[in-house]
A tleap script that builds the chain and sets N, CA, C and O, in Angstrom:
source leaprc.protein.ff14SB
mol = sequence {
  NMET THR PHE PRO LYS ILE ASN CYS ASP PHE
  ASP LYS LEU PHE ASP MET LEU SER TYR PRO
  LEU ASN ILE PHE ASP SER LYS ARG ASN THR
  GLU ASP GLU LYS LYS ILE PHE LYS ARG LEU
  VAL ALA LYS PHE LYS SER LEU ILE GLU ASN
  TRP GLY GLU LEU ARG ILE ILE ARG SER LEU
  ILE GLU ASP ALA PHE LYS LEU ALA LYS GLU
  ALA CYS ASN MET LYS ASN LEU CHIE
}
set mol.1.N position { 1.681 -4.656 -4.364 }
set mol.1.CA position { 1.051 -4.416 -3.084 }
set mol.1.C position { 0.145 -5.591 -2.760 }
set mol.1.O position { -0.609 -6.060 -3.613 }
set mol.2.N position { 0.221 -6.049 -1.558 }
set mol.2.CA position { -0.731 -7.048 -1.102 }
set mol.2.C position { -1.817 -6.338 -0.321 }
set mol.2.O position { -1.604 -5.246 0.205 }
set mol.3.N position { -2.942 -6.940 -0.250 }
set mol.3.CA position { -4.083 -6.323 0.392 }
set mol.3.C position { -4.036 -6.560 1.890 }
set mol.3.O position { -3.397 -7.510 2.342 }
set mol.4.N position { -4.692 -5.723 2.662 }
set mol.4.CA position { -4.571 -5.784 4.119 }
set mol.4.C position { -5.167 -7.051 4.705 }
set mol.4.O position { -6.044 -7.689 4.122 }
set mol.5.N position { -4.661 -7.385 5.868 }
set mol.5.CA position { -5.203 -8.528 6.589 }
set mol.5.C position { -6.571 -8.168 7.152 }
set mol.5.O position { -6.967 -7.003 7.161 }
set mol.6.N position { -7.271 -9.165 7.611 }
set mol.6.CA position { -8.646 -8.981 8.083 }
set mol.6.C position { -8.726 -7.941 9.197 }
set mol.6.O position { -9.652 -7.130 9.218 }
set mol.7.N position { -7.775 -7.955 10.115 }
set mol.7.CA position { -7.839 -7.059 11.268 }
set mol.7.C position { -7.078 -5.747 11.028 }
set mol.7.O position { -6.622 -5.123 11.987 }
set mol.8.N position { -6.938 -5.332 9.807 }
set mol.8.CA position { -6.197 -4.111 9.476 }
set mol.8.C position { -6.931 -2.875 10.009 }
set mol.8.O position { -8.150 -2.762 9.880 }
set mol.9.N position { -6.181 -1.964 10.601 }
set mol.9.CA position { -6.721 -0.701 11.086 }
set mol.9.C position { -6.551 0.334 9.971 }
set mol.9.O position { -5.467 0.891 9.800 }
set mol.10.N position { -7.615 0.589 9.219 }
set mol.10.CA position { -7.532 1.482 8.062 }
set mol.10.C position { -7.187 2.905 8.458 }
set mol.10.O position { -6.475 3.592 7.726 }
set mol.11.N position { -7.679 3.362 9.605 }
set mol.11.CA position { -7.333 4.716 10.045 }
set mol.11.C position { -5.831 4.850 10.249 }
set mol.11.O position { -5.230 5.849 9.853 }
set mol.12.N position { -5.230 3.844 10.867 }
set mol.12.CA position { -3.787 3.857 11.075 }
set mol.12.C position { -3.052 3.811 9.735 }
set mol.12.O position { -2.047 4.497 9.551 }
set mol.13.N position { -3.550 3.012 8.815 }
set mol.13.CA position { -2.950 2.914 7.482 }
set mol.13.C position { -2.983 4.260 6.772 }
set mol.13.O position { -1.974 4.686 6.209 }
set mol.14.N position { -4.126 4.930 6.790 }
set mol.14.CA position { -4.255 6.215 6.103 }
set mol.14.C position { -3.442 7.306 6.797 }
set mol.14.O position { -2.964 8.230 6.139 }
set mol.15.N position { -3.281 7.211 8.115 }
set mol.15.CA position { -2.471 8.185 8.838 }
set mol.15.C position { -0.996 8.093 8.461 }
set mol.15.O position { -0.261 9.073 8.584 }
set mol.16.N position { -0.566 6.938 8.010 }
set mol.16.CA position { 0.840 6.763 7.637 }
set mol.16.C position { 1.159 7.396 6.283 }
set mol.16.O position { 2.328 7.614 5.965 }
set mol.17.N position { 0.150 7.686 5.498 }
set mol.17.CA position { 0.384 8.311 4.198 }
set mol.17.C position { 0.788 9.763 4.398 }
set mol.17.O position { 0.174 10.485 5.184 }
set mol.18.N position { 1.811 10.181 3.691 }
set mol.18.CA position { 2.263 11.567 3.814 }
set mol.18.C position { 2.740 12.068 2.457 }
set mol.18.O position { 3.052 11.294 1.552 }
set mol.19.N position { 2.785 13.373 2.355 }
set mol.19.CA position { 3.236 13.989 1.108 }
set mol.19.C position { 4.663 13.558 0.774 }
set mol.19.O position { 5.460 13.291 1.674 }
set mol.20.N position { 4.986 13.491 -0.526 }
set mol.20.CA position { 6.384 13.256 -0.906 }
set mol.20.C position { 7.250 14.423 -0.431 }
set mol.20.O position { 6.753 15.535 -0.250 }
set mol.21.N position { 8.514 14.175 -0.234 }
set mol.21.CA position { 9.403 15.203 0.312 }
set mol.21.C position { 9.524 16.431 -0.586 }
set mol.21.O position { 9.757 17.530 -0.083 }
set mol.22.N position { 9.371 16.272 -1.903 }
set mol.22.CA position { 9.524 17.436 -2.781 }
set mol.22.C position { 8.424 18.476 -2.562 }
set mol.22.O position { 8.550 19.604 -3.039 }
set mol.23.N position { 7.363 18.129 -1.863 }
set mol.23.CA position { 6.305 19.085 -1.535 }
set mol.23.C position { 6.843 20.191 -0.618 }
set mol.23.O position { 6.344 21.316 -0.636 }
set mol.24.N position { 7.844 19.868 0.168 }
set mol.24.CA position { 8.367 20.808 1.154 }
set mol.24.C position { 9.498 21.687 0.612 }
set mol.24.O position { 10.137 22.415 1.372 }
set mol.25.N position { 9.742 21.618 -0.683 }
set mol.25.CA position { 10.761 22.455 -1.315 }
set mol.25.C position { 10.179 23.846 -1.541 }
set mol.25.O position { 9.257 24.011 -2.340 }
set mol.26.N position { 10.699 24.826 -0.857 }
set mol.26.CA position { 10.132 26.175 -0.923 }
set mol.26.C position { 10.383 26.866 -2.269 }
set mol.26.O position { 9.780 27.901 -2.551 }
set mol.27.N position { 11.253 26.314 -3.085 }
set mol.27.CA position { 11.576 26.934 -4.380 }
set mol.27.C position { 10.625 26.486 -5.491 }
set mol.27.O position { 10.726 26.961 -6.622 }
set mol.28.N position { 9.724 25.594 -5.181 }
set mol.28.CA position { 8.837 25.040 -6.205 }
set mol.28.C position { 7.392 25.403 -5.908 }
set mol.28.O position { 7.005 25.619 -4.760 }
set mol.29.N position { 6.610 25.462 -6.971 }
set mol.29.CA position { 5.163 25.590 -6.821 }
set mol.29.C position { 4.614 24.169 -6.735 }
set mol.29.O position { 4.622 23.442 -7.729 }
set mol.30.N position { 4.148 23.778 -5.584 }
set mol.30.CA position { 3.782 22.381 -5.359 }
set mol.30.C position { 2.278 22.134 -5.303 }
set mol.30.O position { 1.846 21.035 -4.953 }
set mol.31.N position { 1.491 23.123 -5.637 }
set mol.31.CA position { 0.030 22.954 -5.546 }
set mol.31.C position { -0.468 21.824 -6.446 }
set mol.31.O position { -1.329 21.047 -6.036 }
set mol.32.N position { 0.061 21.724 -7.666 }
set mol.32.CA position { -0.369 20.653 -8.566 }
set mol.32.C position { 0.017 19.284 -8.005 }
set mol.32.O position { -0.759 18.332 -8.084 }
set mol.33.N position { 1.210 19.196 -7.444 }
set mol.33.CA position { 1.654 17.932 -6.862 }
set mol.33.C position { 0.793 17.542 -5.657 }
set mol.33.O position { 0.505 16.362 -5.454 }
set mol.34.N position { 0.389 18.520 -4.871 }
set mol.34.CA position { -0.500 18.248 -3.732 }
set mol.34.C position { -1.846 17.732 -4.221 }
set mol.34.O position { -2.400 16.798 -3.642 }
set mol.35.N position { -2.373 18.331 -5.279 }
set mol.35.CA position { -3.659 17.885 -5.826 }
set mol.35.C position { -3.562 16.450 -6.341 }
set mol.35.O position { -4.466 15.645 -6.116 }
set mol.36.N position { -2.469 16.131 -7.032 }
set mol.36.CA position { -2.276 14.768 -7.540 }
set mol.36.C position { -2.192 13.784 -6.385 }
set mol.36.O position { -2.807 12.719 -6.425 }
set mol.37.N position { -1.433 14.139 -5.356 }
set mol.37.CA position { -1.300 13.265 -4.191 }
set mol.37.C position { -2.654 13.032 -3.531 }
set mol.37.O position { -2.990 11.899 -3.187 }
set mol.38.N position { -3.427 14.089 -3.354 }
set mol.38.CA position { -4.743 13.952 -2.724 }
set mol.38.C position { -5.676 13.072 -3.561 }
set mol.38.O position { -6.452 12.289 -3.013 }
set mol.39.N position { -5.598 13.203 -4.895 }
set mol.39.CA position { -6.412 12.339 -5.763 }
set mol.39.C position { -5.986 10.883 -5.644 }
set mol.39.O position { -6.829 9.986 -5.610 }
set mol.40.N position { -4.671 10.646 -5.579 }
set mol.40.CA position { -4.182 9.277 -5.433 }
set mol.40.C position { -4.635 8.660 -4.108 }
set mol.40.O position { -5.042 7.499 -4.065 }
set mol.41.N position { -4.563 9.429 -3.049 }
set mol.41.CA position { -4.997 8.929 -1.740 }
set mol.41.C position { -6.499 8.634 -1.750 }
set mol.41.O position { -6.937 7.619 -1.210 }
set mol.42.N position { -7.280 9.513 -2.359 }
set mol.42.CA position { -8.732 9.295 -2.437 }
set mol.42.C position { -9.045 8.031 -3.240 }
set mol.42.O position { -9.921 7.252 -2.865 }
set mol.43.N position { -8.333 7.834 -4.334 }
set mol.43.CA position { -8.538 6.636 -5.156 }
set mol.43.C position { -8.142 5.382 -4.376 }
set mol.43.O position { -8.837 4.367 -4.416 }
set mol.44.N position { -7.018 5.470 -3.671 }
set mol.44.CA position { -6.571 4.348 -2.849 }
set mol.44.C position { -7.613 3.997 -1.793 }
set mol.44.O position { -7.924 2.823 -1.590 }
set mol.45.N position { -8.149 5.006 -1.125 }
set mol.45.CA position { -9.169 4.772 -0.094 }
set mol.45.C position { -10.410 4.110 -0.684 }
set mol.45.O position { -10.983 3.205 -0.078 }
set mol.46.N position { -10.824 4.560 -1.862 }
set mol.46.CA position { -12.022 3.974 -2.467 }
set mol.46.C position { -11.786 2.525 -2.877 }
set mol.46.O position { -12.694 1.700 -2.783 }
set mol.47.N position { -10.575 2.209 -3.331 }
set mol.47.CA position { -10.278 0.834 -3.730 }
set mol.47.C position { -10.099 -0.086 -2.521 }
set mol.47.O position { -10.552 -1.231 -2.534 }
set mol.48.N position { -9.453 0.408 -1.500 }
set mol.48.CA position { -9.147 -0.427 -0.340 }
set mol.48.C position { -10.413 -0.774 0.455 }
set mol.48.O position { -10.441 -1.779 1.166 }
set mol.49.N position { -11.442 0.042 0.338 }
set mol.49.CA position { -12.694 -0.255 1.032 }
set mol.49.C position { -13.328 -1.547 0.529 }
set mol.49.O position { -14.080 -2.189 1.262 }
set mol.50.N position { -13.037 -1.933 -0.702 }
set mol.50.CA position { -13.606 -3.149 -1.287 }
set mol.50.C position { -12.585 -4.287 -1.323 }
set mol.50.O position { -12.675 -5.168 -2.178 }
set mol.51.N position { -11.629 -4.276 -0.415 }
set mol.51.CA position { -10.559 -5.256 -0.451 }
set mol.51.C position { -11.049 -6.670 -0.151 }
set mol.51.O position { -10.390 -7.642 -0.519 }
set mol.52.N position { -12.179 -6.793 0.504 }
set mol.52.CA position { -12.696 -8.118 0.859 }
set mol.52.C position { -12.867 -9.023 -0.343 }
set mol.52.O position { -12.666 -10.234 -0.250 }
set mol.53.N position { -13.233 -8.446 -1.457 }
set mol.53.CA position { -13.399 -9.226 -2.678 }
set mol.53.C position { -12.060 -9.764 -3.175 }
set mol.53.O position { -12.018 -10.757 -3.901 }
set mol.54.N position { -10.986 -9.119 -2.790 }
set mol.54.CA position { -9.666 -9.463 -3.311 }
set mol.54.C position { -8.816 -10.236 -2.298 }
set mol.54.O position { -7.630 -10.471 -2.531 }
set mol.55.N position { -9.415 -10.625 -1.192 }
set mol.55.CA position { -8.673 -11.321 -0.142 }
set mol.55.C position { -8.079 -12.627 -0.656 }
set mol.55.O position { -6.991 -13.013 -0.230 }
set mol.56.N position { -8.762 -13.305 -1.551 }
set mol.56.CA position { -8.269 -14.565 -2.112 }
set mol.56.C position { -6.955 -14.334 -2.849 }
set mol.56.O position { -6.051 -15.169 -2.795 }
set mol.57.N position { -6.851 -13.204 -3.534 }
set mol.57.CA position { -5.623 -12.886 -4.266 }
set mol.57.C position { -4.464 -12.734 -3.291 }
set mol.57.O position { -3.364 -13.215 -3.563 }
set mol.58.N position { -4.690 -12.078 -2.170 }
set mol.58.CA position { -3.630 -11.925 -1.165 }
set mol.58.C position { -3.137 -13.285 -0.717 }
set mol.58.O position { -1.931 -13.503 -0.601 }
set mol.59.N position { -4.051 -14.195 -0.467 }
set mol.59.CA position { -3.678 -15.526 -0.018 }
set mol.59.C position { -2.811 -16.223 -1.062 }
set mol.59.O position { -1.824 -16.873 -0.718 }
set mol.60.N position { -3.174 -16.090 -2.326 }
set mol.60.CA position { -2.385 -16.712 -3.401 }
set mol.60.C position { -0.985 -16.103 -3.487 }
set mol.60.O position { -0.007 -16.823 -3.687 }
set mol.61.N position { -0.888 -14.792 -3.339 }
set mol.61.CA position { 0.413 -14.125 -3.382 }
set mol.61.C position { 1.291 -14.610 -2.238 }
set mol.61.O position { 2.465 -14.921 -2.440 }
set mol.62.N position { 0.727 -14.674 -1.039 }
set mol.62.CA position { 1.502 -15.133 0.120 }
set mol.62.C position { 1.948 -16.580 -0.056 }
set mol.62.O position { 3.074 -16.924 0.303 }
set mol.63.N position { 1.082 -17.433 -0.603 }
set mol.63.CA position { 1.455 -18.833 -0.838 }
set mol.63.C position { 2.572 -18.932 -1.873 }
set mol.63.O position { 3.490 -19.737 -1.719 }
set mol.64.N position { 2.500 -18.116 -2.928 }
set mol.64.CA position { 3.534 -18.142 -3.967 }
set mol.64.C position { 4.885 -17.721 -3.397 }
set mol.64.O position { 5.904 -18.345 -3.696 }
set mol.65.N position { 4.904 -16.670 -2.578 }
set mol.65.CA position { 6.160 -16.235 -1.971 }
set mol.65.C position { 6.697 -17.274 -0.991 }
set mol.65.O position { 7.906 -17.497 -0.916 }
set mol.66.N position { 5.806 -17.901 -0.247 }
set mol.66.CA position { 6.231 -18.928 0.703 }
set mol.66.C position { 6.900 -20.083 -0.032 }
set mol.66.O position { 7.951 -20.563 0.393 }
set mol.67.N position { 6.300 -20.531 -1.130 }
set mol.67.CA position { 6.887 -21.621 -1.907 }
set mol.67.C position { 8.223 -21.211 -2.521 }
set mol.67.O position { 9.179 -21.986 -2.523 }
set mol.68.N position { 8.279 -19.987 -3.041 }
set mol.68.CA position { 9.523 -19.511 -3.662 }
set mol.68.C position { 10.642 -19.430 -2.629 }
set mol.68.O position { 11.778 -19.809 -2.914 }
set mol.69.N position { 10.331 -18.941 -1.436 }
set mol.69.CA position { 11.345 -18.836 -0.392 }
set mol.69.C position { 11.824 -20.214 0.052 }
set mol.69.O position { 13.015 -20.413 0.294 }
set mol.70.N position { 10.910 -21.155 0.157 }
set mol.70.CA position { 11.301 -22.513 0.541 }
set mol.70.C position { 12.128 -23.158 -0.555 }
set mol.70.O position { 13.085 -23.875 -0.262 }
set mol.71.N position { 11.778 -22.919 -1.815 }
set mol.71.CA position { 12.516 -23.514 -2.930 }
set mol.71.C position { 13.939 -22.971 -2.997 }
set mol.71.O position { 14.858 -23.684 -3.400 }
set mol.72.N position { 14.123 -21.732 -2.610 }
set mol.72.CA position { 15.443 -21.086 -2.648 }
set mol.72.C position { 16.164 -21.161 -1.310 }
set mol.72.O position { 17.204 -20.528 -1.129 }
set mol.73.N position { 15.623 -21.924 -0.378 }
set mol.73.CA position { 16.204 -22.074 0.950 }
set mol.73.C position { 16.388 -20.716 1.632 }
set mol.73.O position { 17.445 -20.433 2.195 }
set mol.74.N position { 15.354 -19.888 1.572 }
set mol.74.CA position { 15.371 -18.542 2.173 }
set mol.74.C position { 14.243 -18.396 3.177 }
set mol.74.O position { 13.601 -17.347 3.223 }
set mol.75.N position { 13.987 -19.402 3.970 }
set mol.75.CA position { 12.855 -19.398 4.884 }
set mol.75.C position { 12.909 -18.265 5.899 }
set mol.75.O position { 11.865 -17.776 6.330 }
set mol.76.N position { 14.095 -17.845 6.285 }
set mol.76.CA position { 14.234 -16.793 7.304 }
set mol.76.C position { 14.188 -15.391 6.722 }
set mol.76.O position { 14.246 -14.414 7.469 }
set mol.77.N position { 14.088 -15.272 5.421 }
set mol.77.CA position { 14.038 -13.953 4.779 }
set mol.77.C position { 12.673 -13.327 4.996 }
set mol.77.O position { 11.649 -13.951 4.718 }
set mol.78.N position { 12.655 -12.087 5.495 }
set mol.78.CA position { 11.388 -11.411 5.745 }
set mol.78.C position { 11.042 -10.550 4.547 }
set mol.78.O position { 10.005 -9.886 4.543 }
savepdb mol mol.pdb
quit
């Protein structure tokens, strides 16, 4: 995972998170899975709030991928 850009809308990012599909299986008891998912989302939110410290790492990752794509003649690959 790379860290968000400076102008990232965190509310929009968190709104995109949703339960895994197995939560909607009516034949299963999914309460434990819901609790795990909620804990993961809470942990993610707490970590992402301090992403500014890690912005340099994002830049290095993007530079490494850019060089690798150029070396492999894959400049148009998204």
